[in-house]
C-alpha positions in Angstrom: -22.7 90.3 17.8 -23.3 93.5 15.8 -20.6 96.0 15.2 -20.8 99.2 17.1 -20.8 102.3 14.9 -18.1 104.8 15.7 -17.6 108.4 14.8 -14.8 110.9 15.5 -15.3 114.7 15.5 -12.4 117.0 14.8 -12.2 120.7 15.4 -9.1 122.9 14.8 -8.7 126.0 17.0 -5.6 128.0 17.8 -5.3 129.2 21.4 -2.9 131.6 22.9 -1.9 131.3 26.5 -4.8 133.5 27.8 -7.2 131.5 25.7 -5.9 128.2 27.1 -6.4 129.4 30.7 -9.9 130.5 29.9 -10.7 127.3 28.0 -9.5 125.2 31.0 -11.5 127.3 33.4 -14.7 126.9 31.4 -14.1 123.2 31.0 -13.6 122.8 34.8 -16.8 124.7 35.5 -18.7 122.3 33.3 -16.7 119.2 34.2 -15.2 119.4 37.7 -13.5 116.0 37.4 -11.6 116.9 34.1 -8.0 115.6 34.1 -5.2 115.7 31.6 -2.5 113.1 30.7 0.4 113.6 28.3 0.0 111.8 25.0 3.3 109.8 25.0 4.7 106.3 25.4 5.1 105.2 29.0 7.6 102.5 30.0 6.3 102.2 33.5 2.7 101.9 34.9 3.1 105.1 36.9 1.2 107.4 34.6 0.6 110.9 36.0 -2.6 112.8 35.4 -2.8 116.6 35.8 -5.6 119.1 36.6 -4.6 121.6 33.9 -3.3 121.2 30.4 -0.3 123.5 30.9 1.0 121.2 33.8 1.6 118.4 31.2 5.3 118.1 30.2 4.4 117.7 26.4 2.3 119.7 23.9 0.1 116.7 23.0 -2.3 116.0 25.8 -5.4 113.9 26.3 -8.2 115.4 28.4 -10.8 113.2 30.0 -13.8 113.5 32.4 -13.4 111.0 35.2 -16.9 109.6 36.2 -17.7 109.4 39.9 -15.7 106.6 41.5 -13.4 106.2 38.5 -10.1 104.4 39.1 -7.4 104.5 36.5 -7.0 101.3 34.5 -3.5 100.8 33.2 -3.1 98.6 30.1 0.1 97.2 28.8 1.3 96.1 25.4 4.4 94.1 24.5 6.5 96.0 21.9 9.8 94.8 20.3 11.8 97.1 22.6 9.8 96.4 25.8 6.4 96.9 27.4 4.4 100.1 26.8 1.8 101.2 29.3 -1.4 103.1 28.5 -4.1 104.8 30.5 -7.5 103.4 29.5 -9.5 106.6 29.2 -13.2 107.0 30.1 -15.6 107.4 27.2 -15.7 111.2 27.5 -12.3 112.3 26.3 -10.5 114.4 23.6 -7.0 115.1 22.4 -5.3 118.6 22.3 -2.0 119.8 21.0 
């Protein structure tokens, strides 16, 4: 099996509150199924997703575009201090802080 090439693009932009609202509005116009999830460690499989970035309880968020019919897939990983749960994101996603 051949190894799949991967690339990561990174852009740094500073947004004030007004910019963040406009950015969310523009993203939702282009991608109506856009959702956000806090970038944190979860100890339960009840991982909430949010419609807007400012609804997330933490500054680090992951944004993703849910394809039609998408159902969340929760993965777990054993850690020394217990199980951590992660939301398996669709291919089209990015991280903001």
